C-alpha angles and dihedrals in degrees: 000000000000116000091240090055091052092051094047090053094050116116109260125218090216116093124191104242114140111177111274095001136103104208125180131196087252090057091053091049091049092050092046093051093046091050098051093042090051092054093044090053093047093047092071091060129063102290128199136191089255090056093051091045089053090052091051092049094044126027096012095046091053090055099048100037095086092055090044090056093045093048096038094240129148119223115274111252112252093240089061097039091050091061129206115019088210092070118074115238091239089061092050095050095044090050090050090048093051093048090049091051091052090052094045093050089049093051093045093054096049118113093198131032111277116214096174089081092059095034091062092049091048093050090051092051096247094122133024134204118251143156133215130231090271091059096250111147124219145123138284126204115244127219105221120172094227094056120113119224094254090051089055089052092049091050089056091050091049092053093049093044095053090050094053115006093167090067089063095044098043112017106032117105131169121214112242093214105044099014091230114153119228136173109195100068091246121093130168101210109204092205092047092050090048092053091047093051093049093051092046091052 
């Protein structure tokens, strides 16, 4: 067994126990997938600072809050999380989207589970090991001030992938028109619908 596999299977001292909530590893994976897909979808439209701030306060915050509680960290202020003020938010989100697509295509084309993807993120402190009340082991994304936006996206993908690698090998597809990933076999491509409407008219 590869060293990274051994370390990922080690019992973690961090237990998912947000006040008043019963979170499972599956819940964290669901939230992580929803968050990165939401940003990838938004990145293809005109995107503003307010939109990114809303993503940080909403979908992303829900994903990283458990690790923040376990590690005793406060949420990173948006001005810091957003990164350089010299780079327009459209550039940041498109860069994050492209990096995410590279990672997703890599994971989809694997014939065996790849732990190097998550091992790197773990070593850099972007994810942390945890277990839920049922004893299931997994990963949580971490909100660290020094992280770039695309690194936050990749941490979400890593968490989801470790929880259910078969989804990426068997169910993941990427639309040829809009390059939006989807898992359920049904995808309403905005670009495809637009083309269809124009031709029908």
